[in-house]
C-alpha positions in Angstrom: -11.1 12.3 -13.7 -14.4 11.0 -12.5 -16.2 12.6 -9.5 -16.3 10.2 -6.5 -17.6 9.8 -3.0 -20.4 12.2 -3.8 -18.3 15.0 -2.4 -17.4 18.1 -4.3 -13.7 18.4 -5.1 -12.9 14.7 -4.9 -12.1 12.7 -8.0 -11.4 9.0 -8.4 -7.9 8.7 -10.0 -7.0 5.1 -9.3 -8.5 1.6 -9.4 -6.2 -1.3 -8.8 -6.2 -4.9 -7.5 -3.5 -7.1 -6.0 -3.7 -10.9 -5.9 -0.9 -13.3 -5.0 -1.1 -14.9 -8.5 -1.3 -11.8 -10.7 0.4 -9.2 -8.5 -0.8 -5.6 -9.1 -3.2 -4.9 -11.9 -4.1 -1.3 -12.6 -7.2 -1.0 -14.8 -7.5 2.8 -14.3 -5.1 5.5 -13.3 -4.9 9.2 -13.8 -1.9 10.0 -11.6 1.8 10.7 -12.3 3.8 7.6 -13.2 5.5 7.5 -9.8 2.2 6.4 -8.2 1.9 3.3 -10.4 5.6 2.4 -9.9 5.3 2.8 -6.1 2.1 0.7 -6.1 4.0 -2.1 -7.9 6.8 -1.9 -5.4 4.4 -2.4 -2.5 2.6 -5.2 -4.5 5.9 -7.0 -4.9 6.5 -6.9 -1.1 3.0 -8.2 -0.4 4.2 -11.7 -1.6 6.5 -12.0 1.4 6.5 -12.1 5.2 2.8 -12.6 5.8 2.1 -14.1 9.3 -1.0 -15.5 11.0 -3.0 -15.6 7.8 -2.8 -15.1 4.0 -3.9 -12.1 1.9 -6.1 -13.2 -1.0 -6.9 -9.9 -2.6 -6.5 -6.1 -2.1 -8.7 -3.6 -4.0 -7.5 0.0 -4.1 -9.3 3.2 -5.0 -7.4 6.5 -5.2 -9.2 9.8 -4.5 -7.7 13.2 -5.4 -8.8 16.2 -3.4 -8.4 19.2 -5.8 -8.7 21.6 -2.8 -5.7 20.2 -0.9 -3.7 18.6 -3.8 -3.6 15.3 -1.9 -4.3 11.8 -2.9 -5.9 9.3 -0.5 -5.6 5.6 -1.5 -8.3 3.4 0.2 -7.7 -0.3 0.5 -10.1 -3.2 0.9 -8.3 -6.3 2.0 -9.6 -9.9 1.8 -7.7 -12.5 3.8 -8.1 -16.2 3.5 -11.5 -17.4 4.7 -12.6 -13.9 5.7 -14.9 -11.3 4.0 -13.4 -8.2 2.6 -12.5 -5.5 5.2 -14.1 -2.3 3.8 -12.2 0.6 2.2 -10.1 2.5 4.7 -7.2 4.9 4.9 -5.5 6.9 7.6 -3.7 9.5 5.6 -3.1 11.1 2.2 0.0 12.1 0.2 0.6 15.1 -2.0 0.0 14.5 -5.7 3.5 15.6 -6.6 5.3 13.3 -4.1 8.4 11.4 -5.1 8.3 7.7 -5.9 9.9 6.9 -2.5 7.5 9.1 -0.6 4.6 7.4 -2.3 6.0 4.0 -1.6 6.3 4.7 2.1 2.8 6.2 2.1 1.2 3.2 0.3 3.1 0.7 2.4 1.8 2.4 5.6 -1.9 2.5 4.6 -1.9 -1.0 3.1 -0.2 -2.4 6.2 -2.9 -0.9 8.4 -5.7 -2.4 6.4 -3.9 -5.8 6.2 -3.7 -5.8 10.0 -7.5 -5.1 10.2 -8.0 -8.2 8.0 -6.1 -10.2 10.7 -2.8 -10.8 8.8 0.5 -9.5 10.1 2.5 -8.0 7.3 5.4 -7.6 6.9 6.7 -9.8 9.7 10.3 -9.4 10.9 12.6 -12.4 11.4 12.7 -11.8 15.2 8.9 -11.3 15.4 6.9 -8.1 15.3 5.8 -5.9 12.4 8.2 -4.1 10.2 7.6 -0.4 9.6 7.9 1.6 6.4 10.4 4.4 6.8 11.6 7.3 4.6 15.3 8.1 5.4 17.7 10.0 3.2 15.0 10.0 0.5 14.8 6.2 0.4 11.8 4.2 1.4 12.6 1.0 3.3 11.3 -1.5 5.8 12.7 -1.5 9.3 12.3 -4.1 12.1 11.5 -3.4 15.7 15.2 -2.7 16.4 15.3 -0.1 13.7 17.4 -2.2 11.4 16.6 -2.0 7.7 15.4 -5.1 5.9 15.7 -3.5 2.5 14.0 -1.1 0.2 10.2 -1.1 -0.2 9.8 -3.1 -3.4 12.6 -5.6 -2.6 11.3 -7.2 0.6 10.1 -10.3 -1.4 13.7 -10.7 -2.6 14.8 -11.5 1.0 11.9 -13.9 1.8 12.8 -17.4 2.8 
């Protein structure tokens, strides 16, 4: 693991990119396998339900804090015709999280950064954002009425 951010105790453990044509590409990862699987699940869903713009690219960097045992994944989103919207995150997840916990976490942080890039994702059939939720150990998307649209990683399967 390479030191990162110039801060003691932080190590870069993930570099990945998503594009609509190639999906998720992971040139560097030093995390349990569940992290990469969850990242691919979110990447699958990024192909569907974008509204008011299109995502052209997402760059991810994962940072591990050896003091807390948490991983923060920072996202930089580029939307059509716009410059990249810097690296940002609002939370972190424990290194030893389950695949579904990681999928919910990644969907949440990516959704926030996508919104900052002026794209609504994922957009519900009746309007409004969908929300990532973890219920009974499963990570899924729910609409504004609280109804499930399906598991994170299968949203693109329901796209029209």
